[in-house]
Structures are given as structure tokens and as C-alpha cells.
TITIVO-347549 format. One record per residue (C-alpha): residue number from 1; chain; z, x, y. Coordinates in pm, whole numbers, m for minus. Each point is the difference from the previous one (the first is absolute). Example, Ala and Ser with C-alpha at 12.3 -4.5 7.8 and 13.67 -1.06 7.14 Angstrom:
+-----+------+--------+--------+--------+
| pos | unit |      z |      x |      y |
+-----+------+--------+--------+--------+
|   1 |    A |    780 |   1230 |   m450 |
|   2 |    A |    m66 |    137 |    344 |
+-----+------+--------+--------+--------+
// end
This chain:
+-----+------+--------+--------+--------+
| pos | unit |      z |      x |      y |
+-----+------+--------+--------+--------+
|   1 |    A |   9162 |  10523 |  13547 |
|   2 |    A |   m317 |   m166 |   m125 |
|   3 |    A |      2 |   m380 |     15 |
|   4 |    A |   m292 |   m237 |     53 |
|   5 |    A |     38 |   m378 |      5 |
|   6 |    A |   m295 |   m234 |    m54 |
|   7 |    A |    m22 |   m375 |    m32 |
|   8 |    A |    108 |      4 |   m366 |
|   9 |    A |    103 |    358 |    m76 |
|  10 |    A |    236 |    283 |     87 |
|  11 |    A |   m119 |    355 |    m58 |
|  12 |    A |    290 |    243 |      4 |
|  13 |    A |    127 |    320 |   m151 |
|  14 |    A |     69 |      0 |   m372 |
|  15 |    A |    359 |    m31 |   m122 |
|  16 |    A |    185 |     46 |   m328 |
|  17 |    A |     15 |   m378 |    m52 |
|  18 |    A |   m373 |     20 |    m81 |
|  19 |    A |     52 |    241 |   m291 |
|  20 |    A |    m37 |   m236 |   m296 |
|  21 |    A |   m304 |   m184 |    136 |
|  22 |    A |   m170 |    326 |     92 |
|  23 |    A |     68 |    134 |   m348 |
|  24 |    A |   m153 |   m308 |   m162 |
|  25 |    A |   m306 |     23 |    227 |
|  26 |    A |    m42 |    374 |    m62 |
|  27 |    A |     m6 |    m81 |   m373 |
|  28 |    A |   m239 |   m295 |     27 |
|  29 |    A |   m322 |    109 |   m174 |
|  30 |    A |   m222 |   m234 |    205 |
|  31 |    A |    139 |    126 |    330 |
|  32 |    A |    m29 |    360 |   m119 |
|  33 |    A |   m362 |    m58 |    m99 |
|  34 |    A |    m87 |    m82 |    361 |
|  35 |    A |    250 |    227 |    177 |
|  36 |    A |     42 |    339 |   m159 |
|  37 |    A |   m178 |    294 |   m159 |
|  38 |    A |    244 |     39 |   m289 |
|  39 |    A |   m113 |    m31 |   m364 |
|  40 |    A |     33 |   m351 |   m142 |
|  41 |    A |    195 |    152 |   m289 |
|  42 |    A |    275 |    153 |    214 |
|  43 |    A |    353 |    m87 |   m102 |
|  44 |    A |    176 |   m271 |    200 |
|  45 |    A |    191 |    127 |    301 |
|  46 |    A |    373 |    m23 |    m53 |
|  47 |    A |    230 |   m164 |    251 |
|  48 |    A |    147 |    344 |     74 |
|  49 |    A |   m349 |    140 |     76 |
|  50 |    A |    m68 |   m289 |    240 |
|  51 |    A |    346 |     53 |    156 |
|  52 |    A |    m86 |    368 |     62 |
|  53 |    A |   m329 |    m99 |    166 |
|  54 |    A |    173 |   m261 |    215 |
|  55 |    A |    274 |    248 |     99 |
|  56 |    A |   m269 |    249 |    113 |
|  57 |    A |   m166 |   m276 |    203 |
|  58 |    A |    330 |    m95 |    165 |
|  59 |    A |     75 |    363 |     92 |
|  60 |    A |   m336 |     63 |    169 |
|  61 |    A |     40 |    115 |    360 |
|  62 |    A |   m160 |   m204 |    281 |
|  63 |    A |   m262 |    272 |     50 |
|  64 |    A |   m124 |    m26 |   m360 |
|  65 |    A |   m373 |    m53 |    m43 |
|  66 |    A |     54 |   m314 |   m210 |
|  67 |    A |    174 |   m328 |     67 |
|  68 |    A |     95 |   m219 |   m298 |
|  69 |    A |     81 |   m365 |     66 |
|  70 |    A |    113 |   m310 |   m184 |
|  71 |    A |   m171 |   m337 |     44 |
|  72 |    A |    238 |   m297 |     m6 |
|  73 |    A |    m49 |   m367 |     78 |
|  74 |    A |    174 |   m115 |    317 |
|  75 |    A |     91 |   m337 |   m146 |
|  76 |    A |    215 |    123 |   m287 |
|  77 |    A |     10 |    381 |     27 |
|  78 |    A |   m176 |     36 |   m336 |
|  79 |    A |   m161 |    340 |    m59 |
|  80 |    A |   m367 |    m58 |    m88 |
|  81 |    A |   m156 |    344 |     44 |
|  82 |    A |     m8 |    339 |    162 |
|  83 |    A |   m232 |    228 |    190 |
|  84 |    A |    m48 |    339 |    158 |
|  85 |    A |   m142 |    148 |    313 |
|  86 |    A |    m85 |    340 |   m144 |
|  87 |    A |   m141 |    334 |    113 |
|  88 |    A |     98 |    m79 |    359 |
|  89 |    A |   m169 |    265 |    214 |
|  90 |    A |     93 |    m31 |    367 |
|  91 |    A |   m228 |    282 |    112 |
|  92 |    A |   m315 |   m150 |   m152 |
|  93 |    A |    142 |   m351 |     51 |
|  94 |    A |    m64 |   m129 |   m351 |
|  95 |    A |    174 |   m132 |   m311 |
|  96 |    A |    m65 |   m180 |   m329 |
|  97 |    A |    140 |   m333 |   m114 |
|  98 |    A |    113 |   m130 |   m334 |
|  99 |    A |    142 |   m340 |    m91 |
| 100 |    A |    118 |   m173 |   m317 |
| 101 |    A |    104 |   m361 |    m39 |
| 102 |    A |    211 |     45 |   m310 |
| 103 |    A |     97 |   m366 |    m34 |
| 104 |    A |   m316 |   m145 |   m153 |
| 105 |    A |    115 |   m355 |     75 |
| 106 |    A |    m64 |     84 |    366 |
| 107 |    A |   m359 |    120 |    m48 |
| 108 |    A |   m271 |   m195 |    180 |
| 109 |    A |    231 |   m135 |    273 |
| 110 |    A |   m109 |    235 |    279 |
| 111 |    A |    317 |    213 |     m1 |
| 112 |    A |   m185 |    330 |    m44 |
| 113 |    A |   m230 |    m79 |    293 |
| 114 |    A |    295 |   m104 |    216 |
| 115 |    A |    192 |    317 |    m86 |
| 116 |    A |   m297 |    232 |     52 |
| 117 |    A |    m89 |   m165 |    331 |
| 118 |    A |    348 |     86 |    128 |
| 119 |    A |    m15 |    353 |   m143 |
| 120 |    A |   m345 |     65 |    150 |
| 121 |    A |    122 |   m119 |    341 |
| 122 |    A |    302 |    230 |    m37 |
| 123 |    A |   m220 |    297 |    m90 |
| 124 |    A |   m236 |    m51 |    293 |
| 125 |    A |    246 |   m117 |    264 |
| 126 |    A |    332 |    169 |    m84 |
| 127 |    A |   m114 |    317 |   m178 |
| 128 |    A |   m306 |     26 |    227 |
| 129 |    A |   m228 |     85 |   m290 |
| 130 |    A |   m377 |    m16 |     23 |
| 131 |    A |    m99 |    m32 |   m367 |
| 132 |    A |    151 |   m167 |   m303 |
| 133 |    A |   m132 |     76 |   m346 |
| 134 |    A |     34 |   m159 |   m341 |
| 135 |    A |   m122 |     85 |   m348 |
| 136 |    A |    m73 |   m284 |   m241 |
| 137 |    A |   m118 |      7 |   m361 |
| 138 |    A |   m340 |   m161 |    m51 |
| 139 |    A |    155 |   m238 |   m257 |
| 140 |    A |    248 |   m150 |    247 |
| 141 |    A |   m199 |   m281 |    166 |
| 142 |    A |    308 |   m165 |    153 |
| 143 |    A |     88 |    317 |    197 |
| 144 |    A |   m362 |     63 |     92 |
| 145 |    A |    m27 |   m353 |    140 |
| 146 |    A |    335 |     33 |    183 |
| 147 |    A |    m83 |    326 |    176 |
| 148 |    A |   m358 |   m100 |     83 |
| 149 |    A |    129 |   m331 |    137 |
| 150 |    A |    230 |    201 |    229 |
| 151 |    A |   m298 |    195 |    135 |
| 152 |    A |     12 |    316 |   m210 |
| 153 |    A |   m339 |    159 |    m59 |
| 154 |    A |    m99 |    158 |   m330 |
| 155 |    A |    m72 |    359 |     98 |
| 156 |    A |    m66 |    157 |   m335 |
| 157 |    A |     62 |     24 |   m369 |
| 158 |    A |    209 |    251 |   m189 |
| 159 |    A |   m214 |    m12 |   m312 |
| 160 |    A |    176 |    m13 |   m336 |
| 161 |    A |    328 |     78 |    174 |
| 162 |    A |    233 |   m184 |   m238 |
| 163 |    A |     16 |    m33 |   m379 |
| 164 |    A |     87 |   m357 |   m100 |
| 165 |    A |    m35 |   m176 |   m334 |
| 166 |    A |   m189 |    288 |   m154 |
| 167 |    A |   m259 |     55 |    272 |
| 168 |    A |    m39 |    168 |    336 |
| 169 |    A |    m16 |   m245 |    289 |
| 170 |    A |    m82 |     27 |    370 |
| 171 |    A |    237 |    m27 |    291 |
| 172 |    A |   m121 |   m137 |    333 |
| 173 |    A |     99 |    166 |    326 |
| 174 |    A |     70 |   m239 |    289 |
| 175 |    A |     73 |     53 |    366 |
| 176 |    A |     88 |   m205 |    306 |
| 177 |    A |    m17 |    138 |    354 |
| 178 |    A |    221 |   m117 |    284 |
| 179 |    A |   m307 |   m107 |    202 |
| 180 |    A |   m111 |   m224 |   m290 |
| 181 |    A |    332 |   m180 |    m45 |
| 182 |    A |    m31 |   m365 |    103 |
| 183 |    A |    341 |   m154 |    m71 |
+-----+------+--------+--------+--------+
// end
């Protein structure tokens, strides 16, 4: 069972208690702008659609190539975000990370860095991976700063890879190698 504890956070498996918050975050247009490839005009996701997604997540076997986790504050147990370790490839020893702080009141407090630091350590030390990747839209300076501050190197650009607000935009490809990790 996945569980990481940091100074201020607990990262653990999702649960059905998170359903309503996840649904509100999945329907938040600002979060979607930075997080997904879906059209801005897509219909809101119903609570039943989010429930179906969450049920699939909860039924994933331990050997699945993706690990979804909830981010809660240790102090009060409040859910503030979620993340994924995705495309886990044990043979090539690599994965990709994603993170969302859905509670905007908690932005700028260092929670994403604290969570990712623990996840990166887990990937390198527990999963014995060699490379962690991330893909970040060029118009997401907060995520760019976060990942670069953690040591990720910009390795390339997927040119005009996403269509947002009526125009094609670039997506940056980032990577961090185990030998580069300094935390």
C-alpha cells in the first residue's frame, strides 16, 4: 500500500471520500487549462463519471503501470491535491510524474515541492528507477519553476502539441536522472 509521510503532508492511495473534491477539481477550468488536453468547451464531468474513474483507480492491481495518490495535510487531514506516477516501466527503469494542487488556497506554500520530493525519492529508492520524466505546457510557469527547482532538465519541446485558447502551444519535455538527484 502506497503511503509517504513528509513534514506537512501524507501521500496515500485515493479513496471514495475524495470523490466530491476530485469532481470539483476535474471541472475547474483553470486547473484543466494547465493539466489536461481536453477541449475547453467539454461538458462538465458528472459526479457519476468521476465516481467511475475513482472506482477504476481503486481497483487497479499492485502491478499496474500507474500509481494514483491523494495529497492531504498532516495537521488536519484536508485533501489539497493529487498526483500520479505514470508509465512505470521497471525494465527500462523510468516513469513520468504528474501533480495537481486542486485547493488554490494552498498554492505558493511549498506543498507541491514537498510532495514531489517525497515521490521522487520513492521512485529512485523504492522503485529503483533511473529516470523520471514530466511534460509541462509552456504557459505553466509555476510548474516549470517547480520542476526545474527540483533538478529536472528541459530535454526538448513537443512543438504545437496542445490546442489551448484557440492556438497551438508547445509542451516542454523534462527529465531527471537518479545520478542527478540531490535531495
